[in-house]
Structures are given as structure tokens and as C-alpha cells.
TORZA-832231 format. One record per residue (C-alpha): residue number from 0; x, y, z. Coordinates in nm, 4 decimals, padded with zeros to 6 digits. Layout:
<nodes>
NUM/X/Y/Z $
...
</nodes>
This chain:
<nodes>
0/04.4507/02.7337/-06.1101 $
1/04.1034/02.8586/-06.1921 $
2/03.8236/02.6440/-06.3259 $
3/03.8344/02.8217/-06.6637 $
4/04.2106/02.7653/-06.6983 $
5/04.1758/02.4013/-06.5990 $
6/03.8991/02.3572/-06.8555 $
7/04.1182/02.5108/-07.1275 $
8/04.4028/02.2733/-07.0404 $
9/04.1917/01.9558/-06.9948 $
10/03.9323/02.0270/-07.2618 $
11/03.6491/01.8500/-07.0727 $
12/03.4258/01.9164/-06.7755 $
13/03.5263/01.5932/-06.6060 $
14/03.8994/01.6589/-06.6436 $
15/03.8682/02.0175/-06.5151 $
16/03.6625/01.8906/-06.2175 $
17/03.9347/01.6365/-06.1312 $
18/04.2013/01.9096/-06.1424 $
19/04.0037/02.1601/-05.9309 $
20/03.8514/01.9092/-05.6916 $
21/03.4873/01.9873/-05.7737 $
22/03.2028/01.8317/-05.9714 $
23/03.1527/01.8362/-06.3497 $
24/02.8220/02.0193/-06.3087 $
25/02.9926/02.3047/-06.1288 $
26/03.2532/02.3301/-06.4018 $
27/02.9781/02.3363/-06.6646 $
28/02.7900/02.6210/-06.4911 $
29/03.1083/02.8278/-06.4594 $
30/03.2024/02.7834/-06.8222 $
31/02.8488/02.8649/-06.9445 $
32/02.8404/03.1801/-06.7307 $
33/03.1799/03.2859/-06.8690 $
34/03.0640/03.2272/-07.2259 $
35/02.7476/03.4346/-07.1590 $
36/02.9572/03.7321/-07.0529 $
37/02.9510/03.6716/-06.6798 $
38/02.5713/03.6673/-06.6533 $
39/02.3948/03.3648/-06.5070 $
40/02.1787/03.2026/-06.7740 $
41/01.8062/03.1973/-06.7050 $
42/01.6799/02.8729/-06.5534 $
43/01.4811/02.6425/-06.7714 $
44/01.1149/02.6344/-06.6866 $
45/01.0037/02.2822/-06.6120 $
46/00.6435/02.1865/-06.6598 $
47/00.5074/02.0242/-06.3403 $
48/00.2686/01.7337/-06.3622 $
49/-00.0035/01.9097/-06.1600 $
50/-00.0333/02.2174/-06.3826 $
51/-00.3527/02.0783/-06.5400 $
52/-00.5396/02.0801/-06.2056 $
53/-00.4100/02.4002/-06.0420 $
54/-00.7283/02.5916/-06.1238 $
55/-00.9467/02.3000/-06.0043 $
56/-00.7658/02.2791/-05.6697 $
57/-00.7815/02.6558/-05.6170 $
58/-01.1559/02.6601/-05.6887 $
59/-01.2278/02.3698/-05.4488 $
60/-01.0141/02.5209/-05.1721 $
61/-01.1950/02.8536/-05.2084 $
62/-01.5373/02.6872/-05.2088 $
63/-01.4603/02.4876/-04.8910 $
64/-01.2963/02.7863/-04.7148 $
65/-00.9665/02.6028/-04.6972 $
66/-01.1059/02.2897/-04.5287 $
67/-01.1029/02.0273/-04.8054 $
68/-00.8339/01.7604/-04.7814 $
69/-00.6076/01.6304/-05.0560 $
70/-00.7423/01.2793/-05.0001 $
71/-01.0971/01.3837/-05.0956 $
72/-00.9819/01.6068/-05.3811 $
73/-00.7529/01.3513/-05.5493 $
74/-01.0311/01.1505/-05.7289 $
75/-01.1608/01.4693/-05.8936 $
76/-00.8047/01.5587/-05.9956 $
77/-00.7535/01.2131/-06.1466 $
78/-01.0694/01.2621/-06.3502 $
79/-00.9413/01.6009/-06.4670 $
80/-00.6208/01.4440/-06.6008 $
81/-00.3736/01.4469/-06.3111 $
82/-00.1324/01.1528/-06.3414 $
83/00.1230/01.2341/-06.0723 $
84/00.1710/01.0850/-05.7260 $
85/-00.0516/01.1456/-05.4257 $
86/00.2427/01.2937/-05.2367 $
87/00.3030/01.5588/-05.5035 $
88/-00.0680/01.6363/-05.5102 $
89/-00.0678/01.6894/-05.1316 $
90/00.2042/01.9511/-05.1776 $
91/-00.0158/02.1335/-05.4310 $
92/-00.3218/02.1331/-05.2004 $
93/-00.1137/02.2462/-04.8992 $
94/00.0255/02.5406/-05.0972 $
95/-00.3234/02.6310/-05.2266 $
96/-00.4571/02.6326/-04.8664 $
97/-00.1670/02.8451/-04.7490 $
98/-00.2296/03.1007/-05.0254 $
99/-00.6035/03.1104/-04.9493 $
100/-00.5494/03.1646/-04.5752 $
101/-00.3010/03.4424/-04.6425 $
102/-00.5675/03.6279/-04.8421 $
103/-00.8579/03.5571/-04.6068 $
104/-00.7031/03.6027/-04.2639 $
105/-00.9367/03.7761/-04.0198 $
106/-00.6615/04.0002/-03.8901 $
107/-00.7342/03.9681/-03.5173 $
108/-00.5908/04.2096/-03.2682 $
109/-00.5256/04.1522/-02.8956 $
110/-00.8041/04.2429/-02.6574 $
111/-00.7684/04.5505/-02.4379 $
112/-00.9715/04.5032/-02.1197 $
113/-01.0880/04.7809/-01.8893 $
114/-01.1226/04.7371/-01.5121 $
115/-01.4708/04.6451/-01.3942 $
116/-01.6080/04.5978/-01.7449 $
117/-01.6162/04.2350/-01.8648 $
118/-01.6799/03.8984/-01.7026 $
119/-01.6456/03.6089/-01.9514 $
120/-01.8245/03.2795/-01.8778 $
121/-01.8389/02.9374/-02.0411 $
122/-01.9273/02.5721/-01.9751 $
123/-01.7105/02.2655/-02.0261 $
124/-01.7699/01.8954/-01.9678 $
125/-01.5595/01.5845/-01.9164 $
126/-01.6539/01.2394/-01.7935 $
127/-02.0190/01.3380/-01.7416 $
128/-01.9209/01.6283/-01.5110 $
129/-01.9981/01.9857/-01.6169 $
130/-01.7568/02.2678/-01.5333 $
131/-01.8663/02.6312/-01.5046 $
132/-01.5808/02.8773/-01.5603 $
133/-01.5723/03.2564/-01.5331 $
134/-01.2855/03.5048/-01.5737 $
135/-01.2860/03.8701/-01.4725 $
136/-01.1058/03.9990/-01.7802 $
137/-00.8863/04.2800/-01.6451 $
138/-00.7620/04.1178/-01.3239 $
139/-00.7695/03.7579/-01.4629 $
140/-00.9506/03.6500/-01.1448 $
141/-01.0884/03.2977/-01.2049 $
142/-01.3995/03.1175/-01.0774 $
143/-01.4610/02.7429/-01.1297 $
144/-01.7449/02.5218/-01.0038 $
145/-01.8860/02.1756/-01.0890 $
146/-02.2480/02.0855/-01.1665 $
147/-02.4527/01.7925/-01.2913 $
148/-02.6201/01.9838/-01.5770 $
149/-02.6049/02.3066/-01.7767 $
150/-02.9624/02.4213/-01.7300 $
151/-03.0624/02.7852/-01.6996 $
152/-03.1240/02.7678/-01.3245 $
153/-02.7831/02.6080/-01.2682 $
154/-02.6058/02.8684/-01.4830 $
155/-02.7748/03.1610/-01.3106 $
156/-02.7065/03.0133/-00.9673 $
157/-02.3378/02.9747/-01.0576 $
158/-02.3283/03.3320/-01.1889 $
159/-02.4883/03.4638/-00.8701 $
160/-02.2349/03.2740/-00.6583 $
161/-01.9559/03.4193/-00.8736 $
162/-02.0832/03.7742/-00.8128 $
163/-02.1036/03.7094/-00.4380 $
164/-01.7487/03.5739/-00.4197 $
165/-01.6202/03.8525/-00.6441 $
166/-01.7800/04.1155/-00.4212 $
167/-01.9443/04.3140/-00.7004 $
168/-02.1038/04.3105/-01.0451 $
169/-01.9243/04.3967/-01.3726 $
170/-02.0771/04.6032/-01.6488 $
171/-02.0957/04.3245/-01.9116 $
172/-02.1214/03.9449/-01.8904 $
173/-01.9905/03.7911/-02.2134 $
174/-02.1014/03.4356/-02.3005 $
175/-02.1193/03.2201/-02.6082 $
176/-02.4565/03.1333/-02.7559 $
177/-02.5360/02.8697/-02.4928 $
178/-02.8874/02.7323/-02.5253 $
179/-02.9746/02.7828/-02.1579 $
180/-02.9452/03.1627/-02.1932 $
181/-03.0456/03.2049/-02.5592 $
182/-03.4114/03.2553/-02.6412 $
183/-03.3576/03.2876/-03.0168 $
184/-03.1521/03.4533/-03.2934 $
185/-03.2950/03.7241/-03.5220 $
186/-03.0740/03.8726/-03.7972 $
187/-02.7664/03.7368/-03.6151 $
188/-02.8733/03.9167/-03.2986 $
189/-02.9151/03.6870/-02.9968 $
190/-03.2366/03.7293/-02.7993 $
191/-03.1744/03.6295/-02.4337 $
192/-03.4367/03.4421/-02.2379 $
193/-03.6741/03.6340/-02.0174 $
194/-03.5316/03.4705/-01.7061 $
195/-03.1801/03.5830/-01.8001 $
196/-03.3019/03.9374/-01.8659 $
197/-03.4691/03.9513/-01.5227 $
198/-03.1503/03.8198/-01.3655 $
199/-02.9409/04.0843/-01.5459 $
200/-03.1791/04.3640/-01.4440 $
201/-03.1691/04.2506/-01.0815 $
202/-02.7880/04.2559/-01.0674 $
203/-02.7459/04.5508/-01.3038 $
204/-02.5251/04.4183/-01.5851 $
205/-02.5643/04.3986/-01.9632 $
206/-02.5747/04.0471/-02.1172 $
207/-02.3624/04.0061/-02.4296 $
208/-02.3055/03.7115/-02.6635 $
209/-02.0177/03.6133/-02.8936 $
210/-02.0422/03.5551/-03.2645 $
211/-02.1557/03.2087/-03.3697 $
212/-01.8822/02.9448/-03.4002 $
213/-01.6183/03.1940/-03.2865 $
214/-01.4412/03.0598/-02.9770 $
215/-01.1425/03.2892/-03.0381 $
216/-01.3483/03.5908/-02.9286 $
217/-01.3552/03.4509/-02.5730 $
218/-01.0287/03.2605/-02.5657 $
219/-00.9574/03.4013/-02.2214 $
220/-01.2181/03.1663/-02.0723 $
221/-01.1579/02.8832/-02.3205 $
222/-00.8049/02.8583/-02.1815 $
223/-00.9455/02.8447/-01.8277 $
224/-01.1818/02.5599/-01.9224 $
225/-00.8943/02.3525/-02.0557 $
226/-00.6774/02.4393/-01.7540 $
227/-00.9518/02.3410/-01.5082 $
228/-01.0115/02.0112/-01.6876 $
229/-00.6454/01.9073/-01.6914 $
230/-00.5314/02.0396/-01.3545 $
231/-00.8457/02.0027/-01.1409 $
232/-01.1113/01.7744/-01.2921 $
233/-00.8887/01.4950/-01.4250 $
234/-00.7341/01.4134/-01.0817 $
235/-01.0801/01.4179/-00.9232 $
236/-01.2160/01.1759/-01.1854 $
237/-00.9615/00.9150/-01.0741 $
238/-01.2055/00.8329/-00.7919 $
239/-01.4915/00.5958/-00.8656 $
240/-01.7610/00.8509/-00.7836 $
241/-01.7374/01.2311/-00.7898 $
242/-01.9315/01.3896/-00.5056 $
243/-02.0552/01.7345/-00.6207 $
244/-02.0247/01.8867/-00.2716 $
245/-01.6697/01.7617/-00.2110 $
246/-01.5630/01.8450/-00.5655 $
247/-01.6851/02.2039/-00.5295 $
248/-01.4887/02.2352/-00.2060 $
249/-01.1846/02.1194/-00.4012 $
250/-01.2694/02.3734/-00.6739 $
251/-01.2790/02.6560/-00.4167 $
252/-00.9365/02.5575/-00.2896 $
253/-00.8017/02.5354/-00.6450 $
254/-00.9350/02.8819/-00.7324 $
255/-00.7736/03.0261/-00.4217 $
256/-00.4447/02.8678/-00.5244 $
257/-00.4400/02.9897/-00.8860 $
258/-00.5692/03.3372/-00.7969 $
259/-00.2887/03.3799/-00.5459 $
260/-00.0162/03.2837/-00.7967 $
261/00.1592/03.5120/-01.0438 $
262/-00.0234/03.5248/-01.3796 $
263/00.2177/03.4918/-01.6726 $
264/00.0159/03.7158/-01.9063 $
265/-00.0291/04.0202/-01.6804 $
266/00.2741/03.9526/-01.4560 $
267/00.0606/04.0196/-01.1492 $
268/-00.1362/03.8304/-00.8867 $
269/-00.5102/03.8133/-00.9819 $
270/-00.6259/03.8324/-00.6185 $
271/-00.4353/04.1572/-00.5690 $
272/-00.5675/04.3084/-00.8906 $
273/-00.9220/04.2072/-00.7908 $
274/-00.8871/04.4220/-00.4796 $
275/-00.8196/04.7189/-00.7085 $
276/-01.0877/04.6276/-00.9622 $
277/-01.3507/04.5761/-00.6919 $
278/-01.3582/04.9525/-00.6424 $
279/-01.5019/04.9858/-00.9947 $
280/-01.7544/04.7017/-00.9726 $
281/-02.1212/04.7777/-00.9122 $
282/-02.2456/04.6851/-00.5632 $
283/-02.4404/04.3661/-00.5064 $
284/-02.8201/04.4040/-00.4692 $
285/-02.9508/04.4046/-00.1154 $
286/-03.2184/04.1429/-00.1899 $
287/-03.1339/03.7959/-00.3128 $
288/-03.3040/03.6915/-00.6353 $
289/-03.4969/03.3651/-00.6320 $
290/-03.3644/03.1449/-00.9110 $
291/-03.5532/02.8510/-01.0528 $
292/-03.9118/02.7382/-01.0123 $
293/-04.1264/02.8770/-00.7334 $
294/-04.1429/02.6617/-00.4174 $
295/-04.4420/02.4325/-00.3781 $
296/-04.6387/02.3813/-00.0605 $
297/-04.6520/02.0300/00.0876 $
298/-04.8014/01.8864/00.4053 $
299/-04.5809/01.6601/00.6194 $
300/-04.7478/01.3174/00.6432 $
301/-04.7529/01.0677/00.9322 $
302/-04.4201/00.9223/00.8182 $
303/-04.2635/01.2669/00.8718 $
304/-04.2009/01.2943/00.4962 $
305/-04.3079/01.5079/00.2035 $
306/-04.3552/01.3788/-00.1507 $
307/-04.2269/01.5561/-00.4586 $
308/-04.1341/01.4082/-00.7939 $
309/-04.2802/01.0694/-00.6812 $
310/-04.0093/01.0461/-00.4118 $
311/-04.0170/01.0891/-00.0327 $
312/-03.7954/01.3255/00.1681 $
313/-03.7834/01.3196/00.5468 $
314/-03.8611/01.6162/00.7719 $
315/-03.8114/01.6495/01.1526 $
316/-04.0903/01.4663/01.3351 $
317/-04.1932/01.7833/01.5159 $
318/-04.3398/01.9117/01.1888 $
319/-04.5820/01.6242/01.1263 $
320/-04.9128/01.7712/01.0111 $
321/-04.7654/02.1142/00.9245 $
322/-04.7153/02.2676/00.5806 $
323/-04.3677/02.3365/00.4419 $
324/-04.2261/02.4792/00.1196 $
325/-04.0237/02.2493/-00.1072 $
326/-03.7643/02.4037/-00.3396 $
327/-03.6194/02.1734/-00.6072 $
328/-03.4403/02.2101/-00.9375 $
329/-03.0723/02.2647/-00.8482 $
330/-02.9770/01.9045/-00.7740 $
331/-03.0914/01.9465/-00.4147 $
332/-03.4297/01.9448/-00.2442 $
333/-03.4646/02.2148/00.0202 $
334/-03.7542/02.2012/00.2672 $
335/-03.8208/02.5486/00.4096 $
336/-04.0408/02.6802/00.6873 $
337/-04.2846/02.9159/00.5054 $
338/-04.3094/03.1554/00.8025 $
339/-03.9440/03.2007/00.8990 $
340/-03.7637/03.0963/00.5794 $
341/-03.5508/02.8508/00.7774 $
342/-03.4221/02.5467/00.5886 $
343/-03.5428/02.2542/00.7986 $
344/-03.4146/01.9765/00.5696 $
345/-03.1688/01.9490/00.2812 $
346/-03.1634/01.6354/00.0619 $
347/-03.0000/01.5240/-00.2592 $
348/-03.2457/01.4450/-00.5379 $
349/-03.3378/01.0759/-00.5535 $
350/-03.5094/00.8755/-00.8256 $
351/-03.8894/00.8388/-00.8348 $
352/-04.0114/00.5701/-00.5966 $
353/-03.7128/00.6070/-00.3622 $
354/-03.6847/00.7801/-00.0243 $
355/-03.4188/01.0072/00.1247 $
356/-03.4288/00.9670/00.5025 $
357/-03.2062/01.1471/00.7556 $
358/-03.1669/00.9661/01.0888 $
359/-03.1496/01.2908/01.2879 $
360/-03.5085/01.3681/01.1806 $
361/-03.6236/01.0608/01.3752 $
362/-03.4095/01.0978/01.6860 $
363/-03.1312/00.8586/01.5874 $
364/-03.0454/00.5627/01.3714 $
365/-03.3114/00.3184/01.2630 $
366/-03.3461/00.0435/01.5285 $
367/-03.3149/-00.3173/01.4239 $
368/-03.6467/-00.5001/01.3850 $
369/-03.7354/-00.6915/01.7029 $
370/-04.0092/-00.9537/01.7226 $
371/-04.0845/-00.9637/02.0951 $
372/-04.2322/-01.2767/02.2543 $
373/-04.5807/-01.1998/02.3883 $
374/-04.7487/-01.4976/02.5610 $
375/-05.1264/-01.5132/02.5392 $
376/-05.2480/-01.8518/02.6671 $
377/-05.2062/-01.9824/03.0207 $
378/-04.9453/-02.2418/02.9142 $
379/-04.7479/-01.9790/02.7223 $
380/-04.7502/-01.7380/03.0159 $
381/-04.6400/-02.0110/03.2553 $
382/-04.3551/-02.1244/03.0306 $
383/-04.2303/-01.7720/02.9433 $
384/-04.2461/-01.6825/03.3110 $
385/-03.9450/-01.9098/03.3685 $
386/-03.7140/-01.6416/03.2344 $
387/-03.4847/-01.5620/02.9359 $
388/-03.3744/-01.9251/02.8982 $
389/-03.7345/-02.0297/02.8304 $
390/-03.7813/-01.7443/02.5808 $
391/-03.4587/-01.8406/02.3994 $
392/-03.5788/-02.2030/02.3782 $
393/-03.9165/-02.0867/02.2466 $
394/-03.7593/-01.8592/01.9797 $
395/-03.5180/-02.1317/01.8628 $
396/-03.7908/-02.3946/01.8416 $
397/-04.0135/-02.1606/01.6399 $
398/-03.7274/-02.0715/01.4013 $
399/-03.6482/-02.4401/01.3414 $
400/-04.0067/-02.5106/01.2335 $
401/-04.1143/-02.7257/01.5313 $
402/-04.4890/-02.7307/01.4695 $
403/-04.5688/-02.9321/01.7860 $
404/-04.4283/-02.6623/02.0102 $
405/-04.7674/-02.5262/02.1209 $
406/-04.9201/-02.8576/02.2364 $
407/-04.5926/-02.9603/02.4076 $
408/-04.5796/-02.6490/02.6277 $
409/-04.8114/-02.8120/02.8817 $
410/-04.5758/-03.1122/02.9082 $
411/-04.2757/-02.8823/02.9480 $
412/-04.4545/-02.6953/03.2280 $
413/-04.5207/-03.0293/03.3981 $
414/-04.1503/-03.1198/03.3769 $
415/-04.0609/-02.7825/03.5258 $
416/-04.2948/-02.8404/03.8194 $
417/-04.1644/-03.1956/03.8726 $
418/-03.7863/-03.1266/03.8598 $
419/-03.7721/-02.7720/03.9889 $
420/-03.7005/-02.4522/03.8049 $
421/-03.3231/-02.4583/03.8483 $
422/-03.2757/-02.8096/03.7095 $
423/-03.5314/-02.7559/03.4372 $
424/-03.3738/-02.4291/03.3197 $
425/-03.0318/-02.5983/03.3017 $
426/-03.1887/-02.8712/03.0867 $
427/-03.3498/-02.6043/02.8619 $
428/-03.0161/-02.4300/02.8154 $
429/-02.8520/-02.7602/02.7192 $
430/-03.1358/-02.8375/02.4767 $
431/-03.0995/-02.4905/02.3215 $
432/-02.7226/-02.5329/02.2852 $
433/-02.7644/-02.8670/02.1046 $
434/-03.0817/-02.7559/01.9159 $
435/-03.3056/-03.0231/02.0652 $
436/-03.6562/-02.8729/02.0582 $
437/-03.8953/-03.1558/02.1456 $
438/-04.0289/-03.2167/02.4952 $
439/-03.9003/-03.5754/02.4785 $
440/-03.5471/-03.4369/02.4251 $
441/-03.5793/-03.2204/02.7347 $
442/-03.7062/-03.5233/02.9297 $
443/-03.4031/-03.7258/02.8171 $
444/-03.1671/-03.4493/02.9296 $
445/-03.3382/-03.4388/03.2689 $
446/-03.3162/-03.8179/03.2974 $
447/-02.9414/-03.8105/03.2235 $
448/-02.8843/-03.5933/03.5285 $
449/-02.6121/-03.3403/03.5917 $
450/-02.3134/-03.5650/03.5280 $
451/-02.3212/-03.5306/03.1495 $
452/-02.0197/-03.3672/02.9824 $
453/-02.0454/-03.0041/02.8828 $
454/-01.8481/-02.9428/02.5616 $
455/-01.7013/-02.5979/02.5135 $
456/-01.5764/-02.4137/02.2098 $
457/-01.2076/-02.4259/02.1344 $
458/-01.0165/-02.1565/02.3191 $
459/-00.6878/-01.9850/02.2559 $
460/-00.3763/-02.1795/02.1694 $
461/-00.1772/-02.3108/02.4628 $
462/00.1626/-02.1431/02.4680 $
463/00.4159/-02.2607/02.7258 $
464/00.7905/-02.2361/02.7645 $
465/00.9650/-02.5689/02.7186 $
466/01.2652/-02.6518/02.9388 $
467/01.6057/-02.5991/02.7868 $
468/01.9036/-02.8351/02.8107 $
469/02.2715/-02.7942/02.7433 $
470/02.3658/-02.8986/02.3914 $
471/02.6496/-03.1277/02.2890 $
472/02.8657/-03.1061/01.9789 $
473/02.8682/-03.3781/01.7150 $
474/03.2342/-03.4505/01.7849 $
475/03.1362/-03.6103/02.1111 $
476/02.9394/-03.8725/01.9210 $
477/03.2342/-03.9811/01.7016 $
478/03.3058/-04.3557/01.7520 $
479/03.6455/-04.4361/01.8969 $
480/03.8663/-04.7195/01.7576 $
481/04.0426/-04.9558/02.0035 $
482/04.3366/-05.1800/01.8968 $
483/04.2527/-05.5503/01.8691 $
484/04.4100/-05.7868/02.1279 $
485/04.6880/-06.0116/01.9927 $
486/04.6757/-06.3722/02.1139 $
487/04.9986/-06.5468/02.1926 $
</nodes>
């Protein structure tokens, strides 16, 4: 039976729904459609409670370029007459943002890289450690190093090391508007610093900069920065201190690992594609460019050190009195022979007032301070002439603060002459062992003679094997009962 027939028999929506096993609303829609000639009736337009603020929300979203939140816009909507819930208002703002973004999408297209053309660089930082990242765009060959700052000299040194490891120079180096390479901005055109221009002319590439606040234009290196932070830097930061030298060795190993693995985007190995792209890279210059401040000339002083930045740095002792060149500014202090260019000392930068001393510059480790006993008077020479035992007694008495030691040396020499050197030295050793520093104490020891006990320090524990005996069971110790005698 159809719904229409059931409705004609029952005469109500509820009765027809019970017959057909459906809901009264469904029966009502079917009957109304049949009465309208089989055409679905138009839906009734319901007035929503946010209609009064639709124009206000659209204007605010447009003015804020789709960034305003519903939380900040709700008070203005309440003032304009909105009386609905905050949840319904959030739906309105979300739809207004979606419509605005659909009309104002930038319409990006994927980048098409050419071999030997672009090298993209960027800096990242985490936990006080700065990460320099570079990607050769076509081959996806990656370069990562750590540094303590993002200064111009550090950036150019990293870029020069990248060129050397890459084995060539690309046509364009693309960077964001980092302050260390940017001299200014005129009419949205970035003016590079003079030092960066000289560096680019020396290596033969063209410096290029991204648009302001547009990280998507160099997402190829932004992804590398995040990858290096999560996969390389975070495990290294688990240590208490991050050594820049050791961390850069770890970075070299990590780069070798990722460059030898299959890249998911190009479905190729970056190291193998670099070998092909290297044929299109410009050759490296034959002369190395000096990066950073010019070296300063210093004279090695009598301490075999040079001073720079109010700190001392050691130099081999053979160069005392000579002049050397000091190169600083990259986190290290290099001391160079001005005639041969040989690096004679390499130190990490220390704080003003401190000293960086290498033991090999002085022929070995620093010896412990030794205050030798040097007798001057006749009594001192006679007493110290008795040997090491007398010197040990003299040093112990002086350390204990025995102020009468000098006048009593004559009496001690008299005791030595009276009892003989052998007996007297044995008495001195006993007095030193028991810390008895007066001459009267030594005289008492001599008067006691040689029969006095000589205590010794406790030795090792005495371990011996105890004798073993055959054991007996407890049953053998059970008392036996005897029957009592019966008297007649």
C-alpha cells in the first residue's frame, strides 16, 4: 500500500505513518507534493539571527585581510544588535573568512628549478643555537651548519664553505631579507650591503632577495630548517653543553646521510644529481676571499701571549718578542705568522679579563707550585744538611705555625751531634709522624730510646680458612626415655 492510499484510508498523517512504517513528517511531505501536482514545494526562507550583522562582519574581515577572530568581533556585533549565541556567530565569521580567502587567493604555482641556477639559504635558531641551511634547488642537495650568531661575517663564511663543499658556484643565491645581508630597502627593492656585493663579485653569483613576509617563496629551505631542527639539533641539545666544533662534525655526517638517501619529491638521490649539476656550476675562484675584519698586528709579550679584546691568548714560546697577526670575529681567534701565513695558534674566544692558554705552547702541562727549602744561616744549613727527614720536619713545623722554630734549630743541631745522625733522624721521623715540632719533644723521644712502640696504619682485612668439622643431624640430640624400675 502506498502512502497516499494509506492516508486516504486512515485520514491522518499519524495513522498513515503507522500503516506504512514511516514518520508523520514524511507522510505530510508526500501528500503536499501530490496535492501540488508532483512538484516539491519551495522551502520556507527562515530569517537567521545574524542577518543584521552580515555586512559588519564582511567589512571587518576584509579590513583585517581575513585575520580578525570571532572573539574580538563579537562585542561590536552585540552593539550592532546581534542577540544570538557566540557559537552561531563563530560560524558566520568562519564562513565570511572562507569567502574572503576564496576571492583573494594568491594563486601560487609550483616552482620549476633549472640545474645550476638557484641556491636558497636561510637561518634558524633553537635553544640559543643558530642553524645555517642551504639547498641547491634542482638537485635538492642540502647543507647545514651551526653557529653562535647570525652576523654578516658568519653568514658569508658559511656560504663560502657551502660553495667549497658543493664544488662550484650557482648563478643566483636566494635569501630572505636577513639584516646581516640587507643594507636597506628602496621602493621595495633590497639594497645588499657592500660586503655582500664584494663577496658575490668574487664568487661570481647574483644575490637575490624574497618578498617581505613571504616565507612561501622559499619553502624549499624553510622545510630544511624545520627538518634540521627536529632531526639533528634537538637530539644534540639533550646534552648540557653544545660544542660548536663537535656539533658541526655531527652536521657534516647528517648532511652526508640525507644527501645519500632517496628524496621523496624528486625520487632521486641528491648526491647523484649534484654530480650532474656540478657540470653546470661556475668554477670556484682561485684565490680565497678574506671575510671579516682585517687582521691586527700584535707583539708576543714575555708571557708568550698576545692581548686582544682585553683577553690573553697564548703563543708558542719560540715567538716571544716577534710580531704576529691576530684574526678574530668568527668565534675563534687565529694567530698567524705574517710572513708565511701559517696558523701558529687557534683559540676559542674568551671573555675580557680571562686567558686562553694551551699547554703545548709552554712545553707541557703547568707544573704544580713548589716552595723549595733554601737554607741561608749556618744553623739552617747544618740542620737541612741532615737530609730529607730534616727538611720534612722543617716544612711541617713551619706549616703548623711553630714560631720558635728558628731559635730552636741550634738546640736541634746540638742534639744531632750528641746522639748521632742515625738516632737523631729516627727521632725526627717519629716527631714528624706524631706532629711534635718543639725541640723539647725531640729530646723526649731521644730520651725514650728505641724501645717505644711504632703504631702502623690499619692494613687489609685478615682472611683465613676456618677448619671444617662433620655435622650431626638434630635427630641425634633427641632425648631417649628409659622405663622406670619397679620395686618389689
